[in-house]
Structure formats: structure tokens, C-alpha cells
C-alpha positions as CSV (number, residue, x, y, z in Angstrom):
1,X,23.5,-97.1,-126.1
2,X,26.2,-99.3,-124.5
3,X,24.4,-99.7,-121.2
4,X,26.0,-103.0,-120.2
5,X,28.8,-102.4,-117.7
6,X,31.7,-104.5,-116.7
7,X,31.1,-106.7,-113.7
8,X,33.9,-105.7,-111.3
9,X,35.0,-106.6,-107.9
10,X,37.9,-104.4,-106.7
11,X,40.5,-106.1,-104.6
12,X,40.4,-105.3,-100.9
13,X,44.1,-104.6,-100.7
14,X,46.9,-103.9,-103.1
15,X,49.4,-106.6,-103.9
16,X,52.8,-105.2,-104.7
17,X,55.2,-106.7,-107.2
18,X,58.8,-107.3,-106.2
19,X,59.8,-104.1,-107.9
20,X,57.1,-102.1,-106.3
21,X,57.9,-103.5,-102.9
22,X,61.5,-102.5,-103.3
23,X,60.4,-98.9,-104.2
24,X,58.0,-98.7,-101.3
25,X,60.6,-100.0,-98.8
26,X,63.2,-97.6,-99.9
27,X,60.9,-94.6,-99.8
28,X,59.8,-95.5,-96.3
29,X,63.5,-95.8,-95.4
30,X,64.2,-92.3,-96.7
31,X,61.5,-90.9,-94.3
32,X,63.0,-92.8,-91.4
33,X,66.6,-91.9,-92.3
34,X,66.0,-88.2,-92.3
35,X,63.4,-88.3,-89.5
36,X,60.7,-86.7,-91.7
37,X,57.1,-86.2,-90.7
38,X,56.1,-86.6,-94.4
39,X,53.3,-89.0,-95.4
40,X,53.9,-90.6,-98.7
41,X,51.0,-91.8,-100.9
42,X,50.7,-93.2,-104.4
43,X,47.9,-91.4,-106.2
44,X,45.5,-91.9,-109.0
45,X,45.6,-94.4,-111.9
46,X,48.1,-96.7,-110.3
47,X,45.8,-97.3,-107.3
48,X,42.8,-97.8,-109.5
49,X,44.5,-100.3,-111.8
50,X,46.1,-102.3,-109.0
51,X,42.7,-102.7,-107.3
52,X,41.3,-103.9,-110.6
53,X,44.1,-106.4,-110.9
54,X,45.8,-104.6,-113.8
55,X,49.4,-103.8,-114.3
56,X,50.5,-100.1,-114.1
57,X,54.0,-98.7,-114.3
58,X,53.0,-95.0,-113.9
59,X,53.8,-94.2,-110.2
60,X,52.9,-90.8,-108.9
61,X,53.9,-90.0,-105.3
62,X,52.1,-87.2,-103.5
63,X,53.7,-85.5,-100.4
64,X,51.8,-83.6,-97.7
65,X,54.4,-81.2,-96.4
66,X,57.1,-80.5,-99.0
67,X,57.6,-80.0,-102.7
68,X,58.6,-82.9,-105.0
69,X,62.0,-81.5,-105.7
70,X,62.9,-81.4,-102.0
71,X,62.0,-85.0,-101.4
72,X,63.6,-86.2,-104.6
73,X,66.9,-84.7,-103.4
74,X,66.6,-86.6,-100.2
75,X,65.9,-89.9,-102.1
76,X,68.9,-89.3,-104.3
77,X,71.1,-88.6,-101.3
78,X,69.9,-91.8,-99.4
79,X,70.3,-94.1,-102.4
80,X,73.8,-92.8,-103.3
81,X,74.8,-93.5,-99.7
82,X,73.6,-97.1,-100.2
83,X,75.4,-97.4,-103.5
84,X,72.3,-97.7,-105.6
85,X,72.2,-96.6,-109.2
86,X,70.2,-93.5,-110.1
87,X,69.8,-93.4,-113.9
88,X,68.2,-90.0,-114.2
89,X,66.3,-87.3,-112.5
90,X,64.8,-84.0,-113.5
91,X,62.4,-81.3,-112.5
92,X,59.4,-80.5,-114.8
93,X,58.6,-76.8,-114.2
94,X,55.1,-75.4,-114.1
95,X,53.7,-74.6,-117.5
96,X,50.1,-73.5,-117.3
97,X,49.8,-73.0,-121.1
98,X,50.3,-76.8,-121.4
99,X,48.1,-77.6,-118.3
100,X,51.1,-78.3,-116.1
101,X,50.1,-76.4,-113.0
102,X,52.6,-77.8,-110.5
103,X,56.3,-78.4,-110.5
104,X,57.0,-82.2,-110.7
105,X,60.2,-83.9,-109.8
106,X,60.9,-87.1,-111.7
107,X,63.4,-89.8,-110.9
108,X,64.4,-93.1,-112.5
109,X,65.2,-95.7,-109.9
110,X,64.9,-99.5,-109.9
111,X,64.0,-99.4,-113.6
112,X,60.9,-97.2,-113.0
113,X,60.2,-93.5,-113.5
114,X,58.6,-92.1,-110.4
115,X,56.9,-88.6,-110.2
116,X,56.9,-86.7,-106.9
117,X,54.5,-83.8,-106.3
118,X,52.9,-82.1,-103.4
119,X,49.2,-82.6,-102.4
120,X,47.3,-79.6,-103.7
121,X,44.1,-77.7,-103.7
122,X,42.9,-75.7,-106.7
123,X,40.8,-72.5,-107.1
124,X,39.6,-71.7,-110.6
125,X,38.5,-68.4,-112.0
126,X,35.6,-68.0,-114.4
127,X,37.6,-67.1,-117.5
128,X,40.6,-69.4,-117.3
129,X,41.4,-73.1,-116.9
130,X,44.6,-72.1,-115.0
131,X,43.9,-72.6,-111.2
132,X,45.5,-70.9,-108.2
133,X,47.4,-73.6,-106.5
134,X,48.2,-74.1,-102.8
135,X,49.2,-77.0,-100.5
136,X,46.2,-79.1,-99.8
137,X,45.1,-81.9,-97.5
138,X,44.6,-85.5,-98.9
139,X,40.8,-84.9,-98.8
140,X,41.1,-81.6,-100.8
141,X,43.4,-83.3,-103.3
142,X,41.0,-86.2,-103.7
143,X,38.0,-84.0,-104.3
144,X,39.7,-81.8,-106.9
145,X,40.5,-84.8,-109.1
146,X,38.4,-85.6,-112.2
147,X,36.8,-88.9,-111.2
148,X,36.1,-90.8,-108.0
149,X,37.9,-93.9,-109.4
150,X,41.0,-91.7,-109.9
151,X,40.9,-90.1,-106.5
152,X,42.1,-93.1,-104.5
153,X,45.4,-93.1,-102.5
154,X,47.7,-95.9,-101.4
155,X,49.4,-94.9,-98.1
156,X,52.8,-96.6,-98.3
157,X,53.5,-96.3,-94.6
158,X,50.3,-97.9,-93.5
159,X,50.0,-100.2,-96.5
160,X,46.4,-99.2,-97.0
161,X,44.0,-97.7,-99.6
162,X,42.5,-94.4,-98.7
163,X,39.2,-93.3,-100.2
164,X,38.6,-89.7,-99.1
165,X,35.6,-89.1,-101.4
166,X,33.9,-92.2,-99.9
167,X,32.9,-93.3,-103.4
168,X,36.1,-94.4,-105.2
169,X,36.0,-98.1,-104.3
170,X,32.2,-98.2,-104.4
171,X,32.2,-96.8,-108.0
172,X,34.9,-99.3,-109.0
173,X,32.8,-102.1,-107.8
174,X,29.6,-100.9,-109.4
175,X,31.3,-99.9,-112.7
176,X,30.3,-96.2,-112.5
177,X,32.0,-93.1,-113.8
178,X,31.3,-90.3,-111.3
179,X,32.9,-87.0,-110.4
180,X,33.9,-86.2,-106.8
181,X,32.2,-82.8,-106.9
182,X,29.1,-81.9,-109.0
183,X,29.8,-82.7,-112.6
184,X,29.1,-79.3,-114.0
185,X,31.5,-77.7,-111.6
186,X,34.1,-80.3,-112.3
187,X,33.9,-79.8,-116.0
188,X,33.8,-76.0,-115.9
189,X,37.0,-76.1,-113.8
190,X,38.6,-78.1,-116.6
191,X,36.4,-79.0,-119.5
192,X,38.8,-81.7,-120.8
193,X,37.6,-83.8,-117.9
194,X,34.5,-84.7,-119.9
195,X,36.6,-86.4,-122.5
196,X,38.6,-88.1,-119.8
197,X,35.3,-89.4,-118.3
198,X,34.4,-90.8,-121.7
199,X,37.8,-92.4,-122.2
200,X,37.8,-94.2,-118.8
201,X,34.2,-95.1,-119.2
202,X,34.8,-96.8,-122.5
203,X,38.1,-98.4,-121.5
204,X,36.7,-100.1,-118.5
205,X,33.2,-100.5,-119.9
206,X,31.8,-98.4,-117.0
207,X,28.5,-96.5,-117.1
208,X,28.6,-92.7,-117.2
209,X,26.7,-91.2,-114.3
210,X,23.5,-89.4,-115.3
211,X,24.8,-86.2,-113.8
212,X,27.8,-86.4,-116.2
213,X,25.5,-86.9,-119.2
214,X,23.4,-83.9,-118.2
215,X,26.5,-81.7,-117.6
216,X,28.0,-82.8,-120.9
217,X,25.0,-81.6,-122.8
218,X,25.0,-78.2,-121.1
219,X,25.8,-75.3,-123.5
220,X,28.1,-73.8,-120.9
221,X,30.3,-76.9,-120.9
222,X,30.5,-77.0,-124.7
223,X,31.4,-73.3,-124.8
224,X,34.1,-73.9,-122.1
225,X,35.5,-76.9,-124.1
226,X,35.8,-74.7,-127.2
227,X,37.3,-71.6,-125.4
228,X,39.3,-72.9,-122.5
229,X,41.0,-76.0,-123.9
230,X,43.6,-76.1,-126.5
231,X,43.1,-78.3,-129.6
232,X,46.3,-80.1,-128.8
233,X,44.9,-81.3,-125.4
234,X,41.7,-82.5,-127.2
235,X,43.7,-84.3,-129.8
236,X,45.7,-86.1,-127.2
237,X,42.6,-87.4,-125.5
238,X,41.0,-88.5,-128.8
239,X,44.2,-90.2,-129.9
240,X,44.2,-92.2,-126.6
241,X,40.6,-93.2,-127.2
242,X,41.5,-94.4,-130.8
243,X,44.5,-96.4,-129.4
244,X,42.6,-97.9,-126.5
245,X,40.6,-101.1,-126.3
246,X,37.1,-99.7,-126.9
247,X,37.4,-96.9,-129.5
248,X,33.9,-97.4,-130.9
249,X,32.3,-97.1,-127.5
250,X,34.3,-93.9,-126.8
251,X,33.2,-92.3,-130.1
252,X,29.6,-93.4,-129.6
253,X,29.6,-91.7,-126.1
254,X,30.9,-88.5,-127.8
255,X,28.1,-88.7,-130.3
256,X,25.5,-89.6,-127.7
257,X,26.5,-86.7,-125.5
258,X,26.2,-84.3,-128.5
259,X,29.9,-83.4,-128.4
260,X,30.9,-84.8,-131.8
261,X,31.2,-81.6,-133.7
262,X,32.6,-79.8,-130.7
263,X,35.5,-82.3,-130.8
264,X,35.8,-82.8,-134.6
265,X,35.2,-79.2,-135.6
266,X,34.9,-78.7,-139.3
267,X,36.5,-76.0,-141.5
268,X,34.6,-72.7,-141.9
269,X,34.2,-73.1,-145.7
270,X,32.8,-76.4,-146.8
271,X,31.8,-77.8,-150.2
272,X,29.0,-78.9,-149.8
273,X,27.6,-78.2,-146.3
274,X,27.5,-81.1,-143.8
275,X,24.6,-83.6,-144.4
276,X,22.5,-84.5,-141.4
277,X,23.5,-88.1,-141.3
278,X,27.2,-87.4,-141.4
279,X,27.9,-87.9,-137.7
280,X,25.9,-91.1,-137.6
281,X,27.8,-92.4,-140.6
282,X,31.2,-91.6,-139.1
283,X,30.4,-93.7,-136.0
284,X,28.8,-96.5,-138.1
285,X,31.9,-96.8,-140.3
286,X,34.1,-96.8,-137.2
287,X,31.9,-99.6,-135.7
288,X,32.1,-101.7,-138.9
289,X,35.8,-101.2,-139.2
290,X,36.4,-102.2,-135.6
291,X,34.3,-105.4,-136.0
292,X,36.2,-106.4,-139.1
293,X,39.5,-105.7,-137.4
294,X,38.5,-107.8,-134.4
295,X,37.4,-110.7,-136.7
296,X,40.7,-110.7,-138.5
297,X,42.9,-110.9,-135.4
298,X,46.0,-109.0,-134.2
299,X,48.2,-110.3,-137.0
300,X,46.1,-108.4,-139.6
301,X,47.9,-105.1,-138.9
302,X,50.5,-103.4,-136.8
303,X,49.5,-101.0,-134.0
304,X,50.4,-98.1,-136.3
305,X,48.4,-99.4,-139.2
306,X,45.4,-100.0,-136.8
307,X,45.7,-96.5,-135.6
308,X,45.5,-95.0,-139.2
309,X,42.8,-97.5,-140.3
310,X,40.5,-96.4,-137.5
311,X,40.9,-92.7,-138.2
312,X,40.4,-93.4,-141.9
313,X,37.1,-95.3,-141.1
314,X,35.8,-92.7,-138.7
315,X,36.5,-89.8,-141.1
316,X,35.5,-91.6,-144.3
317,X,32.2,-89.7,-144.8
318,X,34.2,-86.4,-144.7
319,X,36.6,-87.7,-147.3
320,X,33.9,-88.8,-149.6
321,X,31.4,-86.0,-149.3
322,X,33.0,-82.8,-148.1
323,X,35.9,-80.6,-149.3
324,X,37.7,-77.7,-147.7
325,X,38.5,-74.6,-149.6
326,X,42.2,-74.1,-149.1
327,X,43.3,-70.6,-149.7
328,X,47.1,-71.0,-149.6
329,X,47.9,-71.2,-153.3
330,X,46.0,-74.4,-153.8
331,X,43.6,-74.6,-156.7
332,X,42.1,-78.0,-155.8
333,X,40.0,-78.2,-152.6
334,X,41.5,-80.4,-149.9
335,X,39.5,-83.2,-148.1
336,X,38.0,-81.9,-144.8
337,X,39.8,-84.9,-143.3
338,X,43.1,-83.0,-143.5
339,X,41.6,-80.1,-141.6
340,X,40.1,-82.2,-138.8
341,X,43.3,-84.2,-138.2
342,X,45.9,-81.4,-138.7
343,X,44.1,-78.2,-137.5
344,X,41.3,-79.5,-135.3
345,X,43.1,-82.3,-133.4
346,X,46.6,-81.0,-134.0
347,X,47.9,-84.5,-134.6
348,X,51.2,-85.2,-136.4
349,X,51.1,-84.3,-140.1
350,X,52.0,-87.9,-140.9
351,X,48.7,-89.1,-139.5
352,X,46.8,-86.9,-142.0
353,X,49.0,-88.0,-144.9
354,X,48.6,-91.7,-144.1
355,X,44.9,-91.4,-143.6
356,X,44.5,-89.6,-146.9
357,X,46.7,-92.2,-148.6
358,X,44.5,-95.0,-147.2
359,X,41.4,-93.2,-148.5
360,X,42.9,-92.9,-152.0
361,X,44.0,-96.5,-152.1
362,X,40.6,-97.7,-150.9
363,X,39.0,-95.7,-153.7
364,X,41.2,-97.3,-156.3
365,X,40.5,-100.8,-155.0
366,X,36.8,-99.9,-155.1
367,X,37.1,-99.0,-158.8
368,X,38.6,-102.4,-159.6
369,X,35.9,-104.5,-157.9
370,X,33.3,-104.2,-160.8
371,X,36.0,-105.6,-163.2
372,X,36.5,-108.7,-160.9
373,X,32.8,-109.5,-161.4
374,X,33.1,-109.6,-165.2
375,X,34.1,-112.4,-167.5
376,X,37.4,-112.5,-169.4
377,X,35.6,-111.4,-172.6
378,X,34.3,-108.3,-170.9
379,X,37.6,-107.2,-169.5
380,X,38.6,-105.3,-172.7
381,X,35.8,-102.8,-171.9
382,X,36.9,-102.1,-168.3
383,X,38.1,-98.6,-167.7
384,X,39.6,-97.4,-164.4
385,X,40.0,-93.7,-164.1
386,X,43.0,-92.8,-162.0
387,X,44.2,-89.9,-164.0
388,X,47.4,-91.7,-165.0
389,X,48.6,-93.8,-167.9
390,X,48.8,-97.5,-167.6
391,X,51.2,-99.6,-169.7
392,X,49.8,-101.9,-172.3
393,X,49.4,-105.4,-171.0
394,X,47.5,-108.5,-172.0
395,X,43.8,-108.1,-171.1
396,X,43.9,-111.2,-168.8
397,X,46.7,-109.6,-166.7
398,X,45.1,-106.2,-166.5
399,X,43.5,-106.7,-163.1
400,X,46.6,-108.1,-161.5
401,X,48.6,-105.2,-162.8
402,X,46.1,-102.6,-161.5
403,X,46.0,-104.3,-158.1
404,X,49.8,-104.5,-158.0
405,X,50.1,-100.8,-158.8
406,X,47.8,-100.0,-155.8
407,X,49.7,-102.3,-153.5
408,X,53.0,-100.7,-154.6
409,X,51.7,-97.2,-153.9
410,X,50.2,-97.9,-150.4
411,X,53.0,-100.4,-149.5
412,X,52.5,-102.4,-146.3
413,X,49.1,-100.8,-145.6
414,X,47.4,-102.5,-148.6
415,X,45.5,-104.9,-146.3
416,X,43.9,-102.1,-144.4
417,X,43.2,-100.2,-147.6
418,X,41.4,-103.2,-149.0
419,X,39.3,-103.6,-145.9
420,X,38.4,-99.9,-146.0
421,X,37.3,-100.5,-149.6
422,X,35.1,-103.4,-148.6
423,X,33.4,-101.2,-146.0
424,X,32.1,-99.0,-148.8
425,X,31.1,-101.7,-151.3
426,X,27.3,-101.9,-151.6
427,X,25.7,-105.1,-150.4
428,X,23.2,-106.8,-152.7
């Protein structure tokens, strides 16, 4: 599935924008001004994207001999001496419970937020995703990262790209998603990395390495994903996939690697139990929704409406077929969709509310379609069960009134609700 990879030729060197050149020149000047032995490198995604010819405004500076806070103070002192404006700075403390293992200093200069952090090496224990941290070499730092394409450095003093794993540029050129260390070890250290591998593979249309696929199917990895990673972190990764440029490919990868129900875990009490074809139907609905969305163009819906629409399509089989027995003083079972979004992925409650509203509106549009196929004489017999009273209107106006009521209830999302309805209408 999805074996075609993007034909890529990474640039041989990084071309800096005027803003980036100003940042690099000033950082080099700080090192000279204070006579520091420090080597400054830009790490990770910025290097990858610049080599691919993409814009990236997320700049992470790694330092080889001091903490980010110390260097940030020297940058601030130097720039103030020059009369430059510093719009803000802060220190983000370690917070292992939220996967923040190192203190990071952040500064806003030249209209860009820059993060400063020391090079590091990580040692993981068997029963925790929280590593023991220490200063590391550039090579150690590169090998402890999630993917080879994210392990590249740009040395701002030498104006050169550094590939300490020996594979980063090669894998960019060949369109491969590969881990610097053995995949199983990499994923056991932090199981969320399997979802990051899927996200970057789908975003760039790169092929997942066979070792990654084998590791992802390993029961130890699935257990670690369930036990070592918070649902919030999983939800953030899935939300990024849904918002990215290849959401269907990302979800198809999750299904292909047999991770679907590890990610979209269902409530313990279901009515009825999950049918075998449910996972396949979820991905198929998502695929059809994405194709329709692409055909209609960007003016069809806002980014927010697109976001809700894709979740609604993905989880449509759960809304239609399965309910969740809610115990908290609710007599009516709730759609399992609510559980998946709110409890499993820990997304904002507005997402669950908006997805459910879209499902309800699509169902109402679906109930009107048969009437559209009838003649005027047959309209008198049309009944639409919405569990509400409808005012008496002339028969010939009935359909317009019904559609108007739906549009009023769902407001500006009526277009996406109508398309979601059409996805369900049987073809003849």
C-alpha cells in the first residue's frame, strides 16, 4: 500500500534567507565577543526542510559545552549592547511527565523564536520512557534522535551540514524513513517515535524501512505504546497527521502496521461489539472524504471545517454502528466517537462536539434525499423522523424548509455535512 515514494534530491548546501543570515551572523558574533569555545549547530527539522527546499521557522540551536540558559544570557547581553530589540525570552524547565527531558531556553529575536539546548545523550530504563540525561557529543545526539532525516546538523561556524549517522542525506535522497539505531530499540526507548515515523513518512511520501514495519508489528512495541505513552501525546501526533497534507496515507500506514486499535482504543463496554470490517471502513471513508475534499478545492471549507470533516469521516462507522454505555447519569448510550476523541485522544471537547454535530446533520440530510427523488404528488407522504415538530407549510415548500432547518442548526458547516451525507448514500 502506498509504495510510490517522492522523488527527492536534497540540496548540497543550505541557502539562508536574509533573516536567517542575520541570526547566524549575530550568534557567531556572540561566540567571538565572549571568546567562547562553543560550537553552535542548528538541529533537526529545520536542516531537513532547508535541504528539501522547504521553508521552516522552527530553529533549534544545540550547544556542545553549556546549557541553553547560559548561552541565551550571553546573547541577550550582546544584543542589548548593540541596541537590538529583544521581544521576549524564557526558560522552559524539565517536565518528564510531559516528555520535556531537558531545560530549554527560548528567545524572540529578529522576529523569530529560537530554542537553545545542550547536546545530549540519553539512557532509558526498561519501565519508563523518562531517560537519564547527560551532555553528549554531536554523534551521540544524532544517534539518539528518532529518524536519520531528523538527525542532521547545520554548523553555523563552518556553514556546513553534518551527517553523523552517515545516512541522513542518503535517506533524504532515496525517500526513506529509517531510524539511526535498530528500530525496535528506538521505539522501545520512546514508542511515540513509531507515530512520528508514520507522520513524516506520509508527509514527505517517503517509504517506511522494512525494519520499522517489523518493529511496529512487535507485541512489545504495542505494549510499550499503551503503557509508556500518555494519550495526550498520541492525540497530538494523530492531530498533526489529520492536519497535514497526506492524512489518508498516515491512517493507512497505521492500519497496515496493525496499530489502528492501539491508537484509536475503544471503550470497554460497547453496543454491539466491533465488526471485523470496521477498521477498513474507517480508512475507506477517510479516503473517500479526502478525494472529495481535494476535488472541491480549498475554498470548499476552512482549515477548521476540514479538520472536523476528516475526523467525522474517519470515525463515521463508529457513530453509525457502535454505542458506548455511559454510566454518569446518562440513560441514552453515547456514540463511541465521543470516547475516542475525548478519552482516547484527549482532544479538545469542542472537537468531539463538532464531529457529533456533523454526524447528526449528515444523517438528517440523508433522510431528506429520498424525498428529493419523488414527484410533487408524492411529497405529501414523505415523513422525516427527527423527533421534533415541524410547522405546517405547503407541501411544495416542505423540502426547502427541512433543508433550511438543517442548515440553520449546523450553521457554516452545512457544506461539509452535506458531503458527509453523500459519502453514505448508496450508489445504484
